[in-house]
C-alpha positions in Angstrom: -8.6 -9.1 -10.1 -9.1 -9.0 -6.3 -11.6 -6.8 -4.6 -11.6 -4.9 -1.3 -12.9 -7.8 0.9 -10.1 -10.1 -0.4 -7.5 -7.4 0.1 -8.7 -6.8 3.7 -8.2 -10.5 4.4 -4.5 -10.2 3.4 -3.5 -7.2 5.5 -3.7 -6.1 9.1 -5.4 -2.8 8.1 -9.0 -3.1 9.2 -12.1 -1.2 8.1 -11.6 2.1 6.3 -7.8 1.9 7.1 -7.6 -0.7 4.4 -6.9 1.8 1.6 -6.9 -0.2 -1.6 -10.1 -1.2 -3.4 -8.8 -3.5 -6.2 -5.8 -5.5 -7.2 -5.7 -5.0 -10.9 -2.7 -7.4 -11.5 0.3 -8.9 -9.7 3.1 -11.3 -10.1 6.1 -12.3 -8.0 7.8 -9.0 -8.5 5.2 -6.3 -8.7 1.6 -5.3 -8.0 -0.9 -2.8 -9.6 -3.7 -1.5 -7.4 -6.6 0.9 -7.6 -8.4 3.0 -4.9 -11.4 5.3 -5.0 -11.7 6.3 -1.3 -9.5 9.4 -1.4 -12.6 11.5 -2.0 -14.4 10.2 1.1 -14.8 13.1 3.6 -14.7 10.5 6.4 -11.3 9.1 5.1 -9.4 8.0 8.2 -6.3 10.0 7.2 -8.1 13.3 6.6 -7.3 16.3 8.7 -8.9 19.7 8.5 -11.1 18.4 5.7 -8.1 17.6 3.5 -6.3 14.5 2.5 -2.7 15.5 2.0 -0.3 14.1 -0.6 2.0 12.9 2.1 -0.6 10.2 2.8 0.3 8.6 -0.5 3.2 7.1 1.4 0.7 5.1 3.4 -0.9 4.0 0.2 2.5 2.9 -1.1 3.2 1.0 2.2 -0.1 -0.7 2.0 0.6 -1.8 -1.5 3.7 -3.6 -0.1 1.5 -5.3 2.5 -1.0 -6.5 -0.1 1.8 -7.8 -2.3 3.4 -9.5 0.7 0.1 -11.0 1.7 -0.5 -12.4 -1.8 3.0 -13.9 -1.9 2.5 -15.6 1.5 -0.9 -16.8 0.5 0.5 -18.3 -2.7 3.0 -20.1 -0.6 0.2 -21.5 1.7 0.8 -19.1 4.6 0.1 -15.7 5.9 2.4 -12.7 5.9 3.7 -11.7 9.3 2.9 -8.2 10.5 5.4 -5.5 9.6 6.5 -2.0 10.7 7.3 0.7 8.3 10.9 1.7 9.1 12.1 4.0 6.3 10.9 6.1 3.4 13.5 7.1 0.9 13.4 9.3 -2.3 9.8 10.3 -1.8 8.7 12.9 -4.4 5.2 14.4 -4.1 3.9 16.2 -7.1 0.6 17.6 -5.6 -0.4 19.1 -2.3 -3.6 17.2 -1.7 -5.5 14.3 -3.3 -9.1 14.6 -2.0 -10.3 16.6 -5.0 -9.1 14.2 -7.7 -12.1 12.9 -9.5 -10.8 9.5 -10.7 -9.1 6.5 -9.1 -5.7 6.4 -7.6 -3.4 3.8 -9.3 -0.3 2.3 -7.7 2.4 0.2 -9.1 4.8 -1.2 -6.6 7.9 -3.2 -7.3 9.6 -5.5 -4.9 13.3 -4.6 -4.6 14.2 -6.9 -1.6 11.9 -9.5 -0.1 13.3 -11.5 2.8 12.2 -13.2 6.0 13.1 -10.1 8.1 12.0 -7.3 5.8 11.0 -5.9 2.5 11.9 -3.0 0.3 9.7 -1.7 -2.5 9.6 1.2 -4.9 6.1 2.7 -5.5 4.6 5.0 -8.0 1.1 6.5 -7.6 -0.8 8.2 -10.4 -4.2 9.6 -11.1 -5.5 9.6 -14.7 -2.0 9.0 -16.0 -0.5 12.0 -14.0 2.3 11.2 -11.6 1.3 12.0 -8.0 4.1 10.4 -5.9 7.1 8.1 -6.1 9.3 6.7 -3.4 10.9 3.7 -1.8 9.7 2.1 1.5 11.3 -0.4 3.8 9.3 -2.6 6.2 10.8 -4.8 9.0 8.8 -8.0 9.5 8.0 -9.5 12.8 9.7 -12.9 13.1 7.5 -16.0 13.3 9.2 -16.9 16.7 8.1 -13.5 18.1 4.5 -14.2 16.9 4.4 -17.5 18.9 6.0 -16.2 22.1 
């Protein structure tokens, strides 16, 4: 299991914008993560004292980033920065998440992993209840662009 400090070293999201607290398990094709920060009144995505379910898409996208970081680290490198370019098939089953007492859990599965981008399916639950599902696509910055 990896903890928050190790996760933060893998992704470009700094401070409280690093949303995941634990990597429960992972392999080449999937990752399972856990977060407890959704109840924090100072959550960086909160507005009007609420953390809306739509923000689960950011949790899903960051699950991709963590998995990509782990894969790159396993290969001896570091994942390039990416930009979220598409969300598809997103289904939200709640309105807000700041009042949920337990941990958020995410399972993300790599659908396409390439040098120029990634596509993942994500599923986020709380206490076994489905909160959100969807697919996300990220375009990665090329290594040539990083060195220019």
